[in-house]
C-alpha positions as CSV (number, residue, x, y, z in Angstrom):
1,M,8.5,9.7,14.0
2,N,6.7,10.6,17.3
3,S,10.0,9.9,19.1
4,I,10.2,6.4,17.6
5,K,13.2,5.5,15.5
6,L,11.7,3.2,12.9
7,Y,14.1,0.6,11.6
8,H,14.2,0.5,7.8
9,E,16.2,-0.9,5.0
10,V,16.8,0.6,1.5
11,Y,17.1,-1.5,-1.6
12,G,17.6,-0.7,-5.3
13,Q,18.0,2.6,-7.3
14,G,15.7,5.1,-9.0
15,E,12.3,6.5,-8.0
16,T,11.6,5.4,-4.4
17,L,8.8,3.1,-3.3
18,V,7.9,2.8,0.4
19,L,6.6,-0.5,1.5
20,I,4.5,-0.3,4.6
21,P,3.6,-3.8,5.8
22,G,0.7,-4.7,8.0
23,R,1.1,-5.3,11.7
24,L,3.3,-7.9,13.2
25,T,5.5,-8.1,10.1
26,T,9.2,-7.8,9.8
27,I,11.4,-7.0,6.8
28,G,12.7,-10.6,6.9
29,E,9.2,-11.8,6.3
30,I,8.5,-9.5,3.3
31,E,12.0,-9.7,1.8
32,R,10.8,-11.7,-1.3
33,W,8.2,-8.9,-1.8
34,V,11.0,-6.5,-2.1
35,Q,13.5,-8.4,-4.3
36,G,11.8,-8.1,-7.7
37,P,10.8,-4.4,-7.6
38,A,14.2,-3.5,-6.1
39,K,15.8,-4.4,-9.4
40,T,14.2,-1.4,-11.0
41,R,13.7,1.2,-8.2
42,P,14.7,1.9,-4.6
43,M,12.4,0.4,-2.0
44,I,12.3,1.4,1.6
45,A,10.9,-1.4,3.8
46,V,9.9,-0.4,7.3
47,E,9.4,-2.3,10.6
48,M,6.6,-0.7,12.6
49,Q,6.7,0.2,16.3
50,G,7.5,-2.8,18.5
51,H,8.2,-5.2,15.6
52,G,11.5,-6.6,14.4
53,R,14.2,-4.1,15.1
54,T,12.0,-1.0,15.8
55,A,11.8,-0.5,19.6
56,D,8.5,0.0,21.4
57,T,7.9,3.2,23.3
58,D,8.2,3.4,27.0
59,R,4.5,4.4,27.5
60,P,2.7,2.2,29.9
61,M,0.4,-0.4,28.3
62,S,-2.7,-1.4,30.1
63,F,-6.3,-2.1,29.3
64,A,-7.2,1.4,30.2
65,T,-4.5,2.8,27.9
66,M,-5.6,0.5,25.0
67,G,-9.3,1.5,25.7
68,K,-8.4,5.2,25.5
69,L,-6.5,4.6,22.2
70,M,-9.4,2.7,20.7
71,T,-11.8,5.6,21.4
72,E,-9.6,8.3,19.8
73,D,-10.5,9.5,16.3
74,Y,-8.4,7.9,13.7
75,D,-10.4,9.2,10.7
76,W,-7.8,10.1,8.1
77,S,-10.2,9.9,5.2
78,A,-9.7,13.5,4.2
79,E,-5.9,13.1,4.1
80,I,-6.3,9.8,2.1
81,A,-8.6,11.5,-0.4
82,R,-6.0,14.1,-1.1
83,L,-3.3,11.6,-2.1
84,V,-2.4,12.2,-5.8
85,I,0.1,9.3,-6.0
86,P,-0.8,5.9,-7.2
87,V,-1.5,3.6,-4.2
88,L,-1.7,-0.1,-4.2
89,L,-4.0,-1.7,-1.5
90,V,-3.5,-5.4,-1.0
91,F,-5.7,-7.4,1.4
92,A,-6.6,-11.0,2.1
93,D,-10.1,-12.1,1.4
94,N,-10.4,-13.1,5.1
95,D,-8.6,-10.2,6.5
96,S,-9.2,-8.5,9.9
97,V,-10.3,-5.4,7.9
98,S,-13.9,-5.7,6.6
99,Q,-14.5,-5.9,2.9
100,K,-16.8,-2.9,3.3
101,H,-14.0,-0.8,4.8
102,I,-11.6,-1.9,2.1
103,A,-14.0,-0.8,-0.6
104,E,-14.5,2.6,1.2
105,F,-10.8,3.1,1.5
106,F,-10.4,2.3,-2.3
107,A,-13.2,4.8,-3.1
108,L,-11.3,7.5,-1.2
109,L,-8.5,7.0,-3.6
110,G,-10.9,7.3,-6.6
111,G,-11.2,3.6,-7.2
112,G,-14.4,2.0,-8.3
113,L,-16.4,5.2,-8.5
114,K,-17.0,5.4,-12.2
115,E,-17.0,3.4,-15.5
116,P,-13.4,3.1,-16.6
117,G,-14.3,3.5,-20.3
118,W,-14.0,1.0,-23.1
119,L,-10.3,1.5,-23.4
120,N,-9.8,1.9,-19.6
121,T,-8.8,5.6,-20.1
122,Q,-10.7,6.6,-17.0
123,L,-9.2,4.1,-14.6
124,S,-8.1,5.3,-11.2
125,K,-4.3,5.4,-10.7
126,S,-4.7,3.5,-7.5
127,R,-5.3,-0.3,-7.4
128,L,-7.0,-2.8,-5.1
129,A,-6.1,-6.4,-4.9
130,V,-8.0,-8.9,-2.7
131,V,-6.0,-12.1,-2.5
132,P,-8.2,-15.2,-2.1
133,G,-7.5,-18.0,0.4
134,Y,-5.6,-16.1,3.0
135,S,-6.2,-14.2,6.2
136,H,-4.1,-11.6,8.0
137,Y,-2.4,-14.6,9.8
138,N,-0.9,-16.3,6.7
139,F,-1.1,-13.5,4.1
140,I,2.7,-13.0,4.3
141,A,3.2,-16.4,2.7
142,S,1.2,-15.5,-0.3
143,A,3.0,-16.2,-3.6
144,E,0.5,-13.8,-5.3
145,V,1.5,-10.6,-3.6
146,P,5.0,-10.2,-5.1
147,Q,3.4,-10.7,-8.6
148,I,0.7,-8.1,-7.8
149,V,3.3,-5.6,-6.6
150,S,5.4,-6.2,-9.8
151,R,2.3,-5.7,-12.1
152,F,1.4,-2.5,-10.3
153,L,4.9,-1.1,-10.7
154,A,5.1,-2.1,-14.4
155,D,1.7,-0.5,-15.2
156,P,2.2,2.6,-17.3
157,L,-0.9,4.2,-15.9
158,T,0.2,3.9,-12.3
159,N,3.9,4.5,-13.0
160,P,4.5,6.3,-16.2
161,P,8.1,6.4,-17.5
162,T,10.0,9.5,-16.3
163,G,8.8,12.5,-18.4
164,A,5.9,10.7,-19.9
165,A,2.3,11.7,-19.6
166,P,0.1,9.2,-17.7
167,A,-1.6,6.7,-20.0
168,S,-5.1,8.0,-19.3
169,R,-4.2,11.6,-20.2
170,A,-2.2,10.5,-23.3
171,A,-5.0,8.4,-24.5
172,S,-7.6,11.2,-24.0
173,D,-5.3,13.7,-25.9
174,V,-5.4,11.6,-29.1
175,K,-7.8,13.1,-31.6
176,S,-9.7,10.7,-33.8
């Protein structure tokens, strides 16, 4: 990817799930996040550029270079809004990403935009979890995140069994 060879590890069998951790995170740190879900599906865990076993690039780093990168347009909202797959966003309540931006990101995925209906038949396929009592510094130690990931993967609306209709469509097809 962009001349960077990303280090990754593959776990499990079945439909693949890609786990993209936040910055400064290595696979060793998120290994317990992978273990449960890898029992039922393959997971690809990635170490980002300059972290763990993925090398950094040879581009010169300086305040000028960082300043230039910070002024570039990184607005991928149109691409995010076109995602049709279920996406799980997990943040700490005291994260480096503002709660406003987290809500905007979730809305791009269709989350939180409309009443889900009495039987939750209009829920977005994407999910948002904000874990209390953590920041981006200690979030990796959260005992809650592996549970959140497992619930997301077990949810028939976000991950219907192979060949099954999503729960929201199946429920709306039922005639009373």
